[in-house]
C-alpha positions as CSV (number, residue, x, y, z in Angstrom):
1,X,111.3,-45.1,52.1
2,X,109.2,-42.6,54.0
3,X,110.1,-42.0,57.5
4,X,109.0,-40.3,60.7
5,X,110.9,-37.2,61.4
6,X,109.9,-36.2,64.8
7,X,106.9,-36.1,67.3
8,X,104.2,-33.5,65.9
9,X,102.0,-33.8,68.9
10,X,100.9,-35.4,72.2
11,X,97.1,-35.6,72.8
12,X,95.2,-37.1,75.6
13,X,91.9,-37.1,77.1
14,X,90.8,-34.9,80.1
15,X,87.8,-34.3,82.2
16,X,88.4,-30.6,82.0
17,X,90.8,-29.7,78.9
18,X,90.9,-25.9,79.6
19,X,91.5,-26.2,83.3
20,X,94.2,-28.8,82.8
21,X,95.9,-26.6,80.2
22,X,95.7,-23.7,82.4
23,X,97.4,-26.0,85.3
24,X,100.1,-26.8,83.0
25,X,100.7,-23.3,82.0
26,X,100.9,-22.0,85.5
27,X,103.0,-24.9,86.9
28,X,105.2,-25.8,84.0
29,X,105.4,-22.4,82.2
30,X,104.1,-24.0,79.0
31,X,103.3,-21.3,76.5
32,X,99.8,-19.8,76.6
33,X,99.6,-18.1,73.3
34,X,97.0,-20.1,71.4
35,X,93.3,-19.7,71.7
36,X,92.3,-23.0,70.2
37,X,93.1,-25.2,73.4
38,X,96.4,-26.4,72.6
39,X,99.9,-25.5,73.5
40,X,102.6,-25.2,70.8
41,X,106.2,-26.0,71.9
42,X,108.5,-24.5,69.0
43,X,111.7,-26.2,68.5
44,X,114.8,-24.2,69.4
45,X,118.4,-23.9,67.8
46,X,117.3,-22.9,64.5
47,X,115.3,-26.2,63.7
48,X,112.1,-25.4,61.9
49,X,108.9,-27.0,63.4
50,X,106.9,-27.4,66.7
51,X,105.2,-30.0,68.8
52,X,101.6,-29.5,69.8
53,X,100.4,-30.7,73.4
54,X,96.6,-30.7,73.8
55,X,94.2,-32.3,76.3
56,X,91.0,-33.3,74.5
57,X,87.4,-33.7,76.1
58,X,86.8,-37.4,77.5
59,X,84.1,-37.9,75.0
60,X,86.3,-37.2,71.9
61,X,86.4,-39.6,69.2
62,X,89.2,-38.0,67.4
63,X,91.9,-40.4,68.4
64,X,90.3,-43.9,68.8
65,X,87.9,-45.9,71.1
66,X,87.0,-44.4,74.4
67,X,89.5,-46.7,76.2
68,X,92.4,-45.0,74.5
69,X,93.5,-42.2,76.6
70,X,96.2,-40.7,74.4
71,X,97.5,-40.5,70.7
72,X,100.8,-39.4,69.3
73,X,101.1,-37.6,66.2
74,X,104.3,-38.3,64.2
75,X,105.7,-35.9,61.6
76,X,106.4,-37.7,58.3
77,X,108.2,-36.5,55.2
78,X,105.8,-38.2,52.7
79,X,102.2,-39.1,54.0
80,X,101.3,-41.0,51.0
81,X,104.4,-43.2,50.9
82,X,104.2,-43.7,54.7
83,X,100.6,-44.8,54.3
84,X,101.5,-47.1,51.5
85,X,104.2,-48.7,53.3
86,X,102.0,-49.5,56.3
87,X,99.4,-50.9,54.1
88,X,101.9,-53.1,52.2
89,X,103.3,-54.5,55.6
90,X,99.7,-55.4,56.6
91,X,99.2,-52.5,59.2
92,X,95.6,-51.2,59.8
93,X,95.3,-47.8,58.1
94,X,92.3,-45.6,58.2
95,X,91.0,-44.8,54.8
96,X,90.4,-41.0,55.5
97,X,93.1,-38.4,54.7
98,X,92.4,-35.0,56.0
99,X,93.9,-31.9,54.3
100,X,94.1,-28.6,56.3
101,X,96.1,-25.2,55.8
102,X,98.6,-26.5,58.2
103,X,99.3,-29.9,56.6
104,X,97.9,-33.4,55.6
105,X,96.9,-36.0,58.1
106,X,96.5,-39.9,58.1
107,X,95.9,-42.5,60.8
108,X,97.0,-46.1,61.5
109,X,96.9,-48.4,64.4
110,X,99.6,-50.2,66.3
111,X,99.5,-54.0,67.1
112,X,97.7,-53.2,70.5
113,X,95.0,-51.2,68.5
114,X,96.3,-47.8,69.5
115,X,95.3,-45.2,66.9
116,X,98.2,-42.8,66.0
117,X,98.4,-39.8,63.7
118,X,100.7,-39.1,60.7
119,X,101.1,-35.5,59.8
120,X,102.9,-34.2,56.8
121,X,103.4,-30.4,57.4
122,X,103.4,-27.9,54.6
123,X,106.7,-27.1,52.9
124,X,108.7,-24.8,55.4
125,X,106.8,-25.6,58.5
């Protein structure tokens, strides 16, 4: 059985993503070492991996309908198996699978209609 292995990212809508990110960097000391608009929180104690934290513009369509204010990204050990398991259990799953240098992505919806992201990172990440 495929399984989620952690939270890969926390994404939410913001009226001014750049200013909000800067506020969190200033007030909570989040790392400010990425130029792509998100913060990478690396796991400590020898674990391999990180969690991405990122505000998105209010008009983003990346994580669902405009009423959905946030989206969680779950790290998974086998994206294809997880998507198959979800479909077999009657869960609404998006058809698209996205392949990027930093991993593979798929999406599904919980019973309340919230879209969530599944991320299979590349080996060793």
